[in-house]
N, C-alpha and C positions, 0 to 999 in steps of 0.2 A: 437574270434574277432582278434586275432593275425594272424590266417590263412587267414582271409579275407584281412587284411592289407597287408600281403605278396603277396596275389594274385593281389591286386590292384597295388602293386609296380611293379610286373612282367608285368602286362597289361600296365602300364604307360611306362615301358621301351621298351616294344615291339612297342607300337604305337608312342612313341617319345614325350609324355607328361611329365609334371613335376611330380616328385615322391611326395608321401604324406609326410608332415612334421612329422617325427618320431624321438623320442629320440635314443641316441646311444644304450642304452640297450634294446630298443624295436626292434632293427634289429636282435638281436640274437634269436635263436630258443630255447627260454626258455620253460620248461613245464608249464602247465596251473597253477599248484599249486604254482610254483615258481613265476610266474607273479601276481597271486593273493596277495602273501605276499608282493611283491615289491610295487604294487599299494596302498596297505594298509599302508606300511611304508611311502610312499610319502604323503598319506593323513595325517598321524600323523605329518609329518615334516611341512607341510603347515599350519596345524591347530595350532601348537605350535607358529608359526610366524603370527597368526591371519589373514591368507589368506584363509578365509573361502570358497570363491568361487572355488579356486583351489583344496582345500581339499575336497569339495563335489563332484567335478568331479572325483578325484582319487578314492574315496570311491565307486562311482557309477560304475567305471570300475572294481574295485575289486569284487563287488557284482555280476556284469554281468558275469564275468569269473567264479565265483563260482557257480552260477546258471547253466552256460553251462557245467561245470564239473559234476554237479549233473545229468543233463539230459543224458550226455554221460555215466555216471556210470549206470544208469538205463537201457539204451539201450544195453550195453555190457553185464550185468548180469554175471560177473565173480565170481569166489569163494571169492574173497576178497572185494565183493561189500559192505558188511555190515560194516566192519571197515572203509573202505574209505568213505562211506556215513556219518558215525558218525564224522569222522574227517572233512569232508566238512561241515557238519551242524554246528559243533562248530565254524569253521572259519566264516561261514555265519553269525551267530548271534553275534559273537564278532565284526565283521565289522559293522553290523547294530547298536550295541551299540555305537561304536565310531562315526558313522554318526549321531546318535541321539544327542550326545554331541555337535558335531559340528554345528548342525542345532539350537540347544538351544542357542549356543554362537553367532549365526547369527540372533537371535530373531525370528526364525521359531518355535515357541513353539508347535503348534498343529502337524507339522510334526514330530518334535522331539518326541513327546509323542507317535505318531503312530509307529515310528521306535522302541522305547523302549518297547512298548507293544508287537510288533511281536518278538522282540528278546527274551523276557521272554516266550512267547508261544513256540517258537522253542526250547528254552533251556529245558522247561518242557517235550516236546515231546521226546527229547532225554534222559530224566531221570537225567539230571544234576541239581546241585544246586549252584547257585552263588548269594550271598547276594548283591554284588555290582550292578549287573544288576537289581535286585529287587528295591534296593534304587534309582537307576537311573530312573526307571519307576515311582516311587513314586514322585521323585523330578520333573520329567517332568509334572505330573499332577498338582503339586503345582505352576509351572511356568505358566501354563495355567490359573491360578487364580481361581481354584476350591478347596477351602480350606476344605470344608466339605468331599468331595470325597477323598481328600488327607489324612485326618485323618482317615477315614474309611479304605482306602487301607493300611495304616501303621498298624492299629489294626489287620487287616485280615492277612496280610503277616508276621507281626511279631510273630504271634502264630505258624507259620510253622518252625521256627528256634529256636534252643536251644543255650545256652551259654550266659554268662553274658555280654561279650563285644558286641555281636551282639544285644542283647536286649537293651543295653544302646544306641546303635546307633539309634534304632527305637524309644526309649523313648525320646532321645534328639530332634529329629525331631518332635515328637508329641508335646512336650512342646513349641517349637518355633511356631508351627502352631497354638496352642491353645493361645498363647500370641498375635500373630498377629490378630487372630479373635476377641479376647477380645478388642484390640485396635480399631478395625474397628467398632464394634457393641456395644461398652461399653457406659460409661457415656458421653464421648465426642460426640457421635452420637446424643444424646438427646439435647445437647446444640446447636450443629450445625443445627438440624432440627427446633428447636424452633426459631432460629435466621433467618434462610432462608427458612422458610416454604412456603411463597408465590412463591418463585422462583421454589422451588421443585415441588409444585403442578402445575404451569405453564408448567414446562418442562414434567411432567407426562401426562398432557392433550394433549400436542403437539405430544408425542410419540403415544398416543392412536388414535389421529386424523390421523396421518400418517399411522398407521397400518390399519385403516378402509378404507381410500381412495386408498391405494396402494395394490393391490392383484395381484397374479400371473395369475389368469384366465382372468383378463381384458386385452383388447388390448391397444395399445399405445394411440389411440384417445380417448378411454374411460378414461384412467388414466389422460390424459391432460384435458379432459372435467370436470372431478371431481375436478381438481386443478384449474379450470377456466383459462387454458392456451390455446393457439392457436395451432392447430395441422397441420396447413398448412406450417408454416415456417420450413425450412429445418435446419436452425441454430437458436437455442433458445438463446434469450438475457439473459445474466447473470446479475442479479440484483446486483449491487454494494452496500455493506453495508456502509451506511454513519453514522459515529459516531462523537459525539462532541469532541472537544479537551480535555475536562475533562474526558470523558469516555475512550478515547484512552490512557490518562496518566494512568488512573487506571488499564486498562488492561496490559500496559507495566509493571507497578509496580507489579501486580499480577503474571505475567509470570516470572519476575525476582525473586520473592519470591519462586515460585514453583521450578524453575531451581536451585536456591541456596539451597533450602531445601534438595534436593536429590543429587545434584552434587557438592555442595560447591564451591570451586574456579574455577571449570570447567564451571560454568554458563556462563561466558563471551565467552568461546569457543562455547557453543551451540548457543548462540545469533549470533556469527559470522558465524557458519556453516549455520543457517537459512538465513542470509543475502546473502551468497555466491550463493544461488540457483537462485537468480534473479539479480546478479551483472553482468553488461555488461563487466566490466574490467576483471573479472574472467573468464566468459563465453563469450569469444569474438565471435560474429557471423561471423566475417570474417575468422575464422579458423574452417571450418566444420570438419576437420579431428579429432580434439581434443575436441571440445566443447560438442558433444553429450556423449562422454565417461565421461567427467568431470562432466557434468550435471547428468548422471545416478549415478555416484559414490557419489556425494554429496547428492543426493536424498535418496539413499539407506542408507548411514550412518546416515543421520538425521532421517530417519524413524526408524532405528534400535535403536537409542538413545531414541526416543520418546516411543517406545515399552518398553524398559527397565525401563524407568521412570514411565510408567503406571503400570509395575509390582511392582515397589517399592512404588508407591502410593497406590495400592491395599493392600499391606501388612502393610503399615504404612501411613495412610491417613494424608493429610495435616492439617485437622482440629484437629487431635490428637496431631500433632507436635506443633501446636500453642497453644493448651491447656497445653502441657507438659512445654512449656517455661514460662507460667503464672500459676505457682503453687498457689501463693497468689494473689487472685483476687484484693484485695484491693491495694496491692502494684503495681500490673500491671496497674490498672486505675491511680494510682498516677503518675507512670513513664509516662503514656500516656499523662496526662494532662500537666506535666512538659515539654514534647517534643512539644506539641501543642502550649504551651506559648512561647517557644523558637523560633518555626517557625513563629509565629504571630508577635513577636518582630523584628526578622529579616526582614520579609516582610514589616513591618512599616518603617524601615530604608531604605529599598530598594525603597519604593514608594517615600519617601522625596528626595532620590538621583535622582530618575527619573524626579521628578518635577523640581529640580534644573538644570538638564540637558536639559529639554525641554525649560525652560526659557532662558538658555544661547544660545541655538540653534536659538531661535526666535530672540534674539537680534542680532546674527549674520546675519540674513536674508537669511540663506540657507534653503529653504523650502523643497527641495528634501531630503536633508540630515536628516532634522527633521522628515519628513514623514517615511523614512526608519528606523529611530531609534525607533519611536513609534510603527511601524508595528512589528519590531523584538522584542521589550520589551513585547508587548501585547501578541504575539503568544507564546513566551517561557516562560513567567513568570505570567503575570497577569490573563490571561484566565484559568490558572491551579489552581487558588486559589479559595477556597470555602468561603462562607460567615462566616464560623467558623474561618477561618484564617484571612480574610479580611472583617470585617463587613462593613466598609465603601467603598466598592468596587464600587458602583454606583457613589458616590461623586468623587471618584478618576478618574474614567472614564470620567465623566462630565468635570472635571477640565482639564484633559490632551487633550481631543478632542476639548475643547474650545480654549485652547492655540493654537493648531494646526489650528483651523479655523481662529483665529485672525492673525496667521502668513500668511495665504493665503490673508486675507484682506490687510495686510501691503504691499503686492506687488502691490496693485491697486493704483498706484501713477503715476503722469505725469512725464515722462522722462525730464531731463534738455535740453533747447535749442531745443525743438521740434516744428516744424511748423505743426500744426494739420490741417491747411487748405489744405496742399498738401496730395493728395491721396496716394502717395507712402509711407507715414509714418503711414498708418493705422495699419500695423502689429505691429509696436512699440507702438501705442497708445492703442491698444486692447491686448497687451502682447501676441501676437501670435509668433509662431516660424518662424524665417526667413529661407525660403527654400534656400539652397545653389545651385548655378548653377554648375552642374557637367558636365564635358566633357565626351563625349562618346568615345573618342579615347584613346587607351591604350598607354601611354607614356612609352618608353623604356629608357628614360634619367635618369641619376643618380640624386637621390633627388627629382624626380618628383612624383606627387601623383599617386597611383596605383588604378585603378577602381575595381580590383577584391578584394583588401583588404578592400576597402570601402563597397563593396557588402557583404563581410563576416562579417564586423562590424555591418552592418544594419541587417543582418540576426540573429546575435547573440543578438541584442537589441530587435528584435521582439519576439525571443524566451523567453528572460527574462520577457517582458511585458505579454506574453501569460501565463507563469507560475505564475506570480503575480496575474493576473486577476482570474486564476483558484483557487489559494490559497484564495483570497478574497471572491470568491463565495462560498467556502467551510465554511469560517468563517461566512458569512452572513447567511448561511443555519442553523447555530446553535446559532445565536445572540439572546439575550433576551432583549436588551436595544435599545430604538428607536434612541438615539443619535448615537450609535455605528452603527446601520444599515444605518443611514444617511451618516455617514463618509465612511462606506464601499461601498455604492452605488456611492458616489462622487468619490472615488478612482478608482472604476471600470469605471466610465465614463471618467476619465482622461486617464485611459489606452486606452480606445477606441479612445479618441481624439488624443493621440499620434500616434496611429496606423492608423489615417485617416478614422476611421469607425464612421462618424459623425452621422449617423442615430441612431446607438446603443447609441452613447454618449448622444443624446438628450433624448432618452427613459430612460436611467439610471439616468440622472440628474433630470428629472421630477419625478421619484420615489424617489429620494433623497429629492426633495422639499417637497413631501407629507410626508415622514417620519419625516423631520425636522419640519414641521407644527404640526404633532401629539405630538412632545416632546417640542414644543414652543421654538425651537432654531432658533433665527434670524440669527445668524452667518452662519450656514450651509445652510439656505434658500438663503441667499445672495450669498455664494460661488457656490451653484448649479445654481442659476439664471445667475450669471455672466459667468459661464462656457457655458451656452446655448447662451448668448450674443456673446461669442467668436465664437461659431459655426456659428451663423448667420453672423458675420462679416467676417468669412472666405468666405462664398458664396455670400457676398454683398446683403443680403436679408434685405433691408433697413426698410421695413414695419414691419417685425417681430422683427427686432433689436430695432426698436423704442418702440414696446410694451414691450419687456423684459427690456430695459433700464428704462422705466417708473416704472416697478415693482422693479427694483434694486434701483432706487432712493427713492421709498418709504420705502424699507428695510433700506437703509442707513439713512433716516431720523429717523426712529424708533431706530437705533442704536446710533444716535446722534454723528456721526463721521463727522466733518466738512470737513477734507481733503478728505474723501471718496466721499462726496456730491459734492465737487468741481470737482473732477475727473470725476464722472458720468455726471455732467453737461457739462463738456468739451466733453465727448464722444457723449452726446446727440446732442450738437451744431454741431460737425463735421458730425454726422449722419443726421441731418436735412439739412445741406448743400449739402451733397451727394444726399439726397432724392430729394431736389428741383432741383438740376442740372439734376438728372435722369429724373424728371417729365418734365423739359423744353425740354430736348432732345427728350423725348417721344412725346411731343406735337408738336414739330417741324417735327419730322418724320411723324406723322399722318397727319399733314397739307400738307406737300409735297406729301404724297401718295394720299391724296384726290384731290390735284391739278393736279397730273398726270392722275388720273382716269377721272377727268372732261375734261382734254385736249384731251384725246383719243376719247371722244365721238363726237368731232368736230361738236358741234351743230351749227346749222345755225341761232339759235335764237339770241337774243340780249346778248352781252357779259357781261350782269350784273350778270350772274351766276358765273362767275369766282371771286375767292377772291382777294381782293385788293393787289397789290404788295407791298404797304407800310406796310401792316399787316404782310406779310411774312418776309420783311426785318427786321422789329422791333423784331419779334420772333427769328430770327437768331442772331441778336446783343444780345438779352437777354440771349440766350443759351451760346453764346461765353463769356459773362460776367460771 
């Protein structure tokens, strides 16, 4: 290898190319035996500093040089070939043993066991005995998770050595393996199986089903056909796993317990490392030179940690650790009940605090702030409570959502000093957003509005609404209460209304009306109906607006809210005036069109076919009035 690098260096110098990147000590004409020892020492140096990648490269270089020396020794056939072969063989299996330890440190357990087994085989071929290599081979088997084979190997290899100290080393490892095996398949396993037998049976059936459907002899289209998948698409769709908020919280809690049981205070570091793999701030896509390397490094480190944790779990299962903590079952159940009572008491206090805050925000009249507060509280706290902790969960949800619905109804009031007969005030009458008139010219003056900043602000608001709609859809997918579904559908419709997607707004509001009807909630039926009225008022659909206003008036009558009834009657009156004016204009337009068509005929008959001019003038006067 050194000769080839020097030849490449000479050729590069002759041609005028760049020379290979070599270390200073690699440019010297060292003997192959010296280079082998140097590479091995560098490998030990990197391994001590936990640079396993560099250490494995150095060990590979040392083994390649050692194998090259062995081939040259066999080809030369000199008198000292036997002694040199023995020396090279010893150097080879010691390097293999070091590489095995390095691979096991890097969580390559199977490769480490292969190197350790090869090192022991080469040692026996040379007639040497080294108990450390034999023990390393046994430990590599144990790292692979094969406890029975590990105990058998200890018994077989231990009989080949004499001496009390050596026998104690084998016996100590055998006792540790026996203890780990008893912890895995002891009494704790019976309790775990009795408690989780349905889940265990389901997982076993799924594994058998996967083994039957997936075979190596089948082609790709046959495998996809057995799985009822399409074999035409080049890119298969990945089904996203949709979990309820309560199930997500359970899995997070279980993962934290698993990490803390085996890593203790480093559990937070594992969670951070898992999040860094998909963090755009850490893995910046605008830095292509560093991002792939950082992604590969974080992925490898997280994979290695998970492998080591699986090894620790195989030796000391989680169910055994849980049972070990609860030596007294009665005391453990008593502590659990005390803990649950404490959580239930604190939850009750939090619920009363939430109710006081919702009443205060409703009194202030800030509906958007109240909506955001309820959304945050329900997502972070209430949805994660079970009926054991919060037995009156439905009553609490009903109370909170009714307060929010009444806050929306409180907005429906006539603004002061408003001329509802003027069509320009329809936006204020129907509580619509007033569209600002934006200038399309970019002003360069100091203190003048900037169009680009307004565009960026609008884009940010649209992104916020899109994320909110996605979050509400996810909550809707796992909601169990009709009044909560009515609220979620209403909020999704409001998001569509703010983004000017009026057709989707009407669809979601109609679904909200149906959900509110199923739970007999007049409040949310009215809110959804009035939202549909706002959509029709935006497009000046007078006929449809009249129908929805009639429905809203009936609901307001059932709610016995006099102010709301007066407001809706005012809206209905303004809409009727607009509708009558529209009909008058329509009639006048049709009459004038008919007059023009009859005039074009230029009939020579009696002029009695023409409409009287007095009728046309009176219709025009009525339209202007």
